[in-house]
VOKOL-940232 format. One record per residue (C-alpha): residue number from 1; residue in three letters; x, y, z negated. Coordinates in nm, 2 decimals. Each point is the difference from the previous one (the first is absolute). Layout:
BEGIN
+------+------+--------+--------+--------+
! zanu ! zati !      u !      v !      w !
+------+------+--------+--------+--------+
!  NUM !  ALA !      X !      Y !      Z !
...
+------+------+--------+--------+--------+
// end
This chain:
BEGIN
+------+------+--------+--------+--------+
! zanu ! zati !      u !      v !      w !
+------+------+--------+--------+--------+
!    1 !  MET !   7.10 !  -6.42 !   7.81 !
!    2 !  GLU !  -0.28 !   0.24 !  -0.10 !
!    3 !  LYS !  -0.18 !   0.18 !   0.27 !
!    4 !  ARG !   0.09 !   0.37 !   0.02 !
!    5 !  ILE !  -0.28 !   0.25 !  -0.06 !
!    6 !  ARG !  -0.09 !   0.16 !   0.33 !
!    7 !  VAL !  -0.11 !   0.37 !  -0.02 !
!    8 !  VAL !  -0.13 !   0.23 !   0.27 !
!    9 !  VAL !   0.07 !   0.37 !  -0.08 !
!   10 !  ALA !  -0.20 !   0.24 !   0.21 !
!   11 !  LYS !  -0.12 !   0.36 !   0.04 !
!   12 !  PRO !  -0.36 !   0.00 !   0.12 !
!   13 !  GLY !  -0.15 !   0.30 !   0.17 !
!   14 !  LEU !   0.16 !   0.32 !   0.12 !
!   15 !  ASP !   0.23 !   0.05 !  -0.30 !
!   16 !  GLY !   0.35 !   0.06 !   0.13 !
!   17 !  HIS !   0.19 !  -0.01 !  -0.33 !
!   18 !  ASP !   0.16 !  -0.34 !  -0.06 !
!   19 !  ARG !   0.29 !   0.05 !  -0.24 !
!   20 !  GLY !  -0.18 !  -0.15 !  -0.30 !
!   21 !  ALA !  -0.11 !  -0.30 !   0.21 !
!   22 !  LYS !   0.36 !  -0.05 !   0.11 !
!   23 !  VAL !   0.12 !   0.02 !  -0.36 !
!   24 !  VAL !  -0.25 !  -0.26 !  -0.11 !
!   25 !  ALA !   0.08 !  -0.22 !   0.30 !
!   26 !  ARG !   0.37 !   0.01 !  -0.09 !
!   27 !  ALA !  -0.07 !  -0.08 !  -0.36 !
!   28 !  LEU !  -0.21 !  -0.30 !   0.09 !
!   29 !  ARG !   0.26 !  -0.12 !   0.24 !
!   30 !  ASP !   0.27 !   0.04 !  -0.27 !
!   31 !  ALA !  -0.22 !  -0.21 !  -0.23 !
!   32 !  GLY !   0.02 !  -0.28 !   0.24 !
!   33 !  MET !  -0.33 !   0.04 !   0.18 !
!   34 !  GLU !  -0.04 !  -0.01 !   0.37 !
!   35 !  VAL !  -0.12 !   0.34 !   0.12 !
!   36 !  ILE !  -0.17 !   0.10 !   0.33 !
!   37 !  TYR !  -0.02 !   0.37 !   0.03 !
!   38 !  THR !  -0.25 !   0.10 !   0.27 !
!   39 !  GLY !   0.08 !   0.37 !   0.02 !
!   40 !  LEU !  -0.23 !   0.30 !   0.03 !
!   41 !  ARG !  -0.35 !   0.05 !   0.13 !
!   42 !  GLN !  -0.14 !  -0.35 !  -0.04 !
!   43 !  THR !  -0.37 !  -0.08 !   0.03 !
!   44 !  PRO !  -0.18 !  -0.22 !  -0.25 !
!   45 !  GLU !  -0.06 !  -0.25 !   0.28 !
!   46 !  ALA !   0.37 !  -0.01 !   0.08 !
!   47 !  LEU !   0.09 !  -0.06 !  -0.36 !
!   48 !  LEU !  -0.24 !  -0.29 !  -0.02 !
!   49 !  ARG !   0.15 !  -0.16 !   0.32 !
!   50 !  THR !   0.36 !   0.06 !  -0.13 !
!   51 !  CYS !  -0.08 !  -0.17 !  -0.34 !
!   52 !  ILE !  -0.16 !  -0.30 !   0.18 !
!   53 !  GLN !   0.28 !  -0.03 !   0.25 !
!   54 !  GLU !   0.28 !   0.03 !  -0.26 !
!   55 !  ASP !  -0.18 !  -0.22 !  -0.26 !
!   56 !  ALA !   0.04 !   0.28 !  -0.25 !
!   57 !  ASP !  -0.05 !  -0.05 !  -0.37 !
!   58 !  VAL !  -0.02 !   0.37 !  -0.07 !
!   59 !  LEU !  -0.10 !   0.32 !   0.18 !
!   60 !  CYS !   0.14 !   0.33 !  -0.13 !
!   61 !  ILE !  -0.17 !   0.30 !   0.15 !
!   62 !  SER !   0.10 !   0.36 !  -0.07 !
!   63 !  SER !  -0.18 !   0.33 !   0.06 !
!   64 !  LEU !   0.11 !   0.36 !  -0.07 !
!   65 !  SER !  -0.25 !   0.16 !   0.23 !
!   66 !  GLY !  -0.31 !  -0.03 !  -0.22 !
!   67 !  ALA !  -0.16 !  -0.26 !   0.23 !
!   68 !  HIS !   0.04 !  -0.27 !  -0.25 !
!   69 !  ASP !  -0.37 !   0.03 !  -0.10 !
!   70 !  TYR !  -0.10 !  -0.12 !   0.35 !
!   71 !  LEU !   0.29 !  -0.21 !   0.12 !
!   72 !  PHE !   0.07 !  -0.21 !  -0.31 !
!   73 !  PRO !  -0.36 !  -0.13 !  -0.04 !
!   74 !  ARG !  -0.02 !  -0.05 !   0.38 !
!   75 !  VAL !   0.31 !  -0.22 !  -0.01 !
!   76 !  ALA !  -0.14 !  -0.21 !  -0.29 !
!   77 !  GLN !  -0.34 !  -0.02 !   0.17 !
!   78 !  LEU !   0.15 !  -0.14 !   0.32 !
!   79 !  PHE !   0.21 !  -0.26 !  -0.19 !
!   80 !  HIS !  -0.32 !  -0.11 !  -0.19 !
!   81 !  GLU !  -0.21 !  -0.01 !   0.32 !
!   82 !  LYS !   0.26 !  -0.22 !   0.17 !
!   83 !  GLY !   0.03 !  -0.23 !  -0.30 !
!   84 !  VAL !   0.36 !   0.10 !  -0.07 !
!   85 !  ASP !  -0.03 !   0.00 !  -0.37 !
!   86 !  ASP !   0.34 !  -0.14 !  -0.09 !
!   87 !  VAL !   0.20 !   0.32 !   0.07 !
!   88 !  LEU !   0.06 !   0.22 !  -0.30 !
!   89 !  ILE !  -0.07 !   0.36 !   0.12 !
!   90 !  LEU !   0.18 !   0.28 !  -0.19 !
!   91 !  GLY !  -0.02 !   0.37 !   0.06 !
!   92 !  GLY !   0.24 !   0.29 !  -0.07 !
!   93 !  GLY !   0.07 !   0.36 !   0.07 !
!   94 !  ILE !  -0.16 !   0.32 !  -0.12 !
!   95 !  ILE !  -0.33 !  -0.12 !  -0.14 !
!   96 !  PRO !  -0.19 !   0.19 !  -0.26 !
!   97 !  GLY !  -0.09 !  -0.19 !  -0.32 !
!   98 !  GLU !  -0.37 !   0.03 !   0.06 !
!   99 !  ASP !   0.04 !  -0.18 !   0.33 !
!  100 !  VAL !   0.16 !  -0.31 !  -0.14 !
!  101 !  PRO !  -0.31 !  -0.17 !  -0.15 !
!  102 !  PRO !  -0.20 !   0.01 !   0.33 !
!  103 !  LEU !   0.30 !  -0.12 !   0.19 !
!  104 !  LYS !   0.03 !  -0.30 !  -0.23 !
!  105 !  GLU !  -0.37 !  -0.07 !   0.03 !
!  106 !  ALA !   0.05 !   0.00 !   0.37 !
!  107 !  GLY !   0.26 !  -0.28 !  -0.02 !
!  108 !  ILE !   0.33 !   0.18 !  -0.05 !
!  109 !  ALA !   0.17 !  -0.20 !  -0.28 !
!  110 !  GLU !   0.22 !   0.28 !  -0.14 !
!  111 !  ILE !   0.10 !   0.35 !   0.08 !
!  112 !  PHE !   0.36 !   0.12 !  -0.05 !
!  113 !  GLY !   0.05 !   0.37 !  -0.01 !
!  114 !  PRO !   0.30 !   0.24 !   0.00 !
!  115 !  GLY !   0.26 !  -0.09 !  -0.27 !
!  116 !  THR !  -0.09 !  -0.37 !  -0.01 !
!  117 !  ARG !   0.31 !  -0.21 !  -0.06 !
!  118 !  THR !   0.07 !  -0.23 !   0.29 !
!  119 !  ASP !   0.07 !  -0.29 !  -0.23 !
!  120 !  ASP !  -0.36 !   0.05 !  -0.14 !
!  121 !  ILE !  -0.13 !  -0.06 !   0.35 !
!  122 !  VAL !   0.22 !  -0.31 !   0.05 !
!  123 !  GLN !  -0.12 !  -0.14 !  -0.33 !
!  124 !  TYR !  -0.36 !   0.07 !   0.08 !
!  125 !  ILE !   0.03 !  -0.18 !   0.33 !
!  126 !  ARG !   0.17 !  -0.30 !  -0.16 !
!  127 !  ASN !  -0.27 !  -0.03 !  -0.27 !
!  128 !  ASN !  -0.30 !   0.05 !   0.23 !
!  129 !  ILE !   0.06 !  -0.15 !   0.35 !
!  130 !  LYS !  -0.29 !  -0.22 !   0.10 !
!  131 !  LYS !   0.17 !  -0.27 !   0.21 !
+------+------+--------+--------+--------+
// end
């Protein structure tokens, strides 16, 4: 039996809008992945702890508040500092196109914006998990 892909879905920072994150979580669950939804207002440190404790393969973080330019790189930095380099980190939400290249340079593997088909996210994860 093949190990199910374990995904942590989270909303870092003070962003209180989680409908999109819940839609993605449900789509990943429907695709056979094991999903841990952490809820709102998570710190980067809490996300690192959760991914380690849950032996996550993927972390999906979402931001609609505009704080992605600080929070996403901070998450990637913490993972790198702690040697947690086997977790695929994906971002989503309302993220301007000009912000995507710096986020990828910071360690976010891919950014999925509004209108992204959930099956595209599922396929990306299946093709790119690190474990």
